[in-house]
N, C-alpha and C positions, 0 to 999 in steps of 0.2 A: 504494500500500500504506500503510495507516494503522497507525501504532504504537499500542500500548496506552497510554492516558493514565495518568499516575503517581498521580493522586488516587484515593481509594477511594470516591468519591461515586457518583452515579447513572451508569448505563451510557450511553455515547454512542449516538446514533441511527445513525451511519454504520457500515457493515460493517467488521469487523476481520479481517485475515488471521490464521488460526490459528497459523501458524509465526512470526508477527511479535510474538506476545504475550511480554512480559517476565515470565516465570514467577517469577523471584526477587522482582521488585517486587510481584507479585500476592500471594505468600506474606507478604511484609513488611507489606503493607497490611492483610491479613486478621488476621495475628497482632497487629498494633497495636490493631485494634478489639477483638479477643478479650481482650487484656490489660486494656483499659478496661472491658469487660463484667465480667471477674473482679473488678476493683477495686470497681466499682459494686455488684456482688452482695455482696461482703464488707462493704460499708458499708450495705447494706440500702436502697439508693437504686433502687427498682424502676422508677420513672419513667424514670430515666436508663438503666437496663438496657434497657427497651423501646425507647427512642430509639436507642440504640447498635445494638440488634438490627435495627431497621428500616434504619439506615444500612448495615449489613453486607449484609443481604439484598437491598438495592437497588443495591449497588456492583458495578461491572464486575469487580473482582478476585474477589469472592465468587462471582459467576456463572461466571466463567471456570474457577475451581478446582472448582466443582461439576460442570461438564461434563467437565472433565479426569478427575475421579474416576470417574464412571460409564462413561467410554469407555476406561478403562485397567485396570479391575478384572476379576475372573474372569467376571463376568456380562455383559461388554460385547457379546457376540454372542448373548445370550439376550433375545429380544424380549418385549414384553407383548402385550396383546390386539390392538394395532394392527399387530403384526408389523414394527415399524420399529426399526432400529438406526442408530447414527451411526458410520460407519466412515471417512468421508473428511474431510479438513480443512475442506472447504466446509460439510458438514452440521454439523460441530462448531461452526464459527464462527457459523452461522445459529442453532444451538441456544442460544448465549449470549444473542442478541438476543430469543429467544422466551421466556426465563424472566421472565415478567411476573406481578406480583401481580394486576393488574386483569384481570377476565374469565377468571381461571384456573379450570378445571374438570377435576379429575383423572378419568381413565378407570378402569373397574373393574379389579381385579387378575386376573391369569390364574392360576387355581388349578392347582398341580401337587402330586404326592405323592412323597415321598422315603422309601424303606424304612428302618425302624429296626432296631436289632440284636435287638429282642425280637419281630420278625415283624410289628409294626404299621407303619402309615404315618404320616409326619409331613406335615401339609398346609403348603405354602408358597404365599404370594401374590406373584406377580411383577408389579411395576408396569411401566408403559411407561417408555421411556428418558426422556421429558420429565418424568414424575412422579418418577422416580428422581433426576433432576437437581434438581428442586425440593426434594425431601427432603434431598438432600446440601447444598443451599444453606442451608436453614433449620437444618440440623444444625450448620453452622458457627457459627451464632448461639446455638444452644441448648446445645451441648456445654460452653462455658465456665461456664455456670450449673450444669449437672449435675455437672461435675467439682469445682466449688467447694462445693456443698451435699451431695455424695454421702457415704454412710457410709464411715468410715475403712477398714474391712475388707471393702469390696465390690470384687471383682476382675474380674467378667465384663463384657466390652464396655466397658472403661475405657481411656482413653488411657495408653499406656506401662505397662499392667498385663496380666498373663497368668495362665494356670492355674498355672504354676510359682510365681508370687508367692503365690497362695492356699495352695499346698502348703507353701511356706516359712513362711508365717505360722502354719499349723497346727503345723509342727515347732517354731517358736519358743515357742508356748504350751504344748506338750505334752512338750518335751524335758527339763524340769527335774524335780528330785525332788519339789518341792512343786506340780507341775502338777495341773490338774483330773483326776479319775479317770473321769468320765463323758463320753462322746462321743455326742451326739444328732444324727442326720443327718435333714435335712428336704428335701422336694422339693414345691413347690407345683404341684398337678395342673392341667394346661392353663392355666398362668399367662398366656401371651400371649393365649389365646382368651377369657379371662374378665375382663380388666381393664375396669372400668366406664368407658364413654365420658363419663358425666357427671363422674366424678372427674377424668379427664384434662383435660376442658375447663375445669374449675374451678381446677385446680392447676398445670398445665404452663405455665411462663412463656414463651409464644411466641404468635404471631398466632393468635387463637382461630378466626377464619374459615377460615384455611388448614388448621388442625388438624381442624376439624369436617369439612371436605370430604374429607380423607384417611380419617378414621374411618368416614364414611358412604358411601364410594365403592362398596362392595360388591365382589363377585368373580364371575367367569365360571367355571363348572365344567361341563364337557361341554356347552358352548354354551347353558347356562342361567344367567341372571343371578340372583344371590342378594344379599339385603340383609345388611348387617353392623350388628348392634345392640350388640355388645360386643367387646372385645378389640382388640389392635393386631396386624396380620398379620405372621407370621414370613416374612421375605423382604424387607421394606421396610428401607431404609437407616437410617431414623430409629427404627424399632420397638424395637431393643434399648435405646436411651437412654430412650425413653418408659417401657419396663418397669422400668428401673433407677430412674427418678424415682418411679414408683409404689411400688417396694419400699424405697426409701430411708426410713430411720426405724425399720426393724426392729431394728437394732443399738441405737439410742437407746432404743427401747421396752423392750428386754431389760435395759438398764442401769438404767432407771428402776424396773422391777419388782424387780430384784435389784441393789441398790446395792453398791458395792465393799466396804462394811463393814456387817455385820448389826447388829441391836440388841444382840446379845451381844458385840460387838466382834470377831467372827470375820470373816475375809475370805471373800467369796462366791466369788471366782475363777471368773467366768463370762466366756467369750469367744465371739464370733460371727464366723464367717468365711463370706462369701457370694460365690457365683459365679453371677450372674444370678438364677435362681429356685431354685437349689440352695444349701443352706447346712448348716453343721455348727455345733453349739454345744458348747463344752467347759465343764463345770461340776464343782465339787468335791462337790456333793451331789445325790442323786437327787431326783426330783420330789416324793416324799413326805416329803422332809426327812431321811431316814436317811443316815448316813455311808457313803460308798462304801468298798469294800475297799481296803486299803493297797497290795496287790500287783496289778499289771496294770490295764489299761483295760477298761471295759465300753462297748460300742457299742449304742445303742438307735436304731432307725430310726423316723423320723416320717413316712416316705413313705406316701401314701395307697394 
C-alpha cells in the first residue's frame, strides 16, 4: 500500500490506495497553491498565475480532491453518456491516475430536462464522471482568480456566499432614510446558453485547449449528437464560474456610467447586487432623470 506523497507536484505513476490518501495534507497542498495564485493575481503577474495553475492541475493533491468531489456530491450516481460511475475505492483510485492533460478528449454531454415553476423546461448537460473530475480539477485553479477579480456585490456561485448574503446587502442599501427610491430588477435571458465561446476563450484565465474542448464537446439529446456553438452548459461543475467571469464588470460599468457624485454635486446613490445572471439595481433617480417620490419604493422590472 502506497501512501500519498506530501508534495503537491506531479502525480506519481504507481497506484495509490484510496483509503490511504492523507486528505488533510491534500487540502493543505491545494490551499497553499491557491493562496499563491491569489497573490499573483492581485499583483497582476499573469505568467506566474498560469505557472501556478499548471502546477495545481498536474498535482496529485488536486486530482485526488477533484475525484473526491465528484464521487461525494449529489450527482455521484448520475452517469453521463458512457453510463459509468465511480463507486468503489478501486475505481476512484484509478480515476486519479486517469486525469491527464495529454490526449484528453471530453465526451458529449447527456442532455436532460428539468421542469421549471413556470411550466417550461430547463435543459441541463450532464458530463461523464471523468469530464466532471477534470472540470473540478481545473476549477480548483480557476476559482482563486475568479474570487479575486469578481464584482464586490456578486453572490451567486461564490465561495462562502449565498442568497441570504445578497438579501442582506439589499437590506443594507435600502434600509436607510436616504436610501435609493428606485429598484430595477434584471434577468439576462438564456444567459448560460448564449455566452460567446470566442469571448470565453479570449478572456478566461485557464488552459485554452482544455476550455475549447469543453465548449465544443456538444451534447446527446434523444440519441442525436448536437454541436455547441455558444454558451456554457448548465450542469457542468465549472459552468457557473465561467458565467460569473463573463458577467463580472457589470457593477464596475454601472459605477463608471453613474459616478458616486454628479456634476451638480449630488450623490447618485446607485447600487448593484447580482446573483448569477439575476440582478437588482437601486438608484435615487429614474432613468429619465426625474426625482423619485419621497415616500415608498418603486420597482421596475428589466426582465425580458
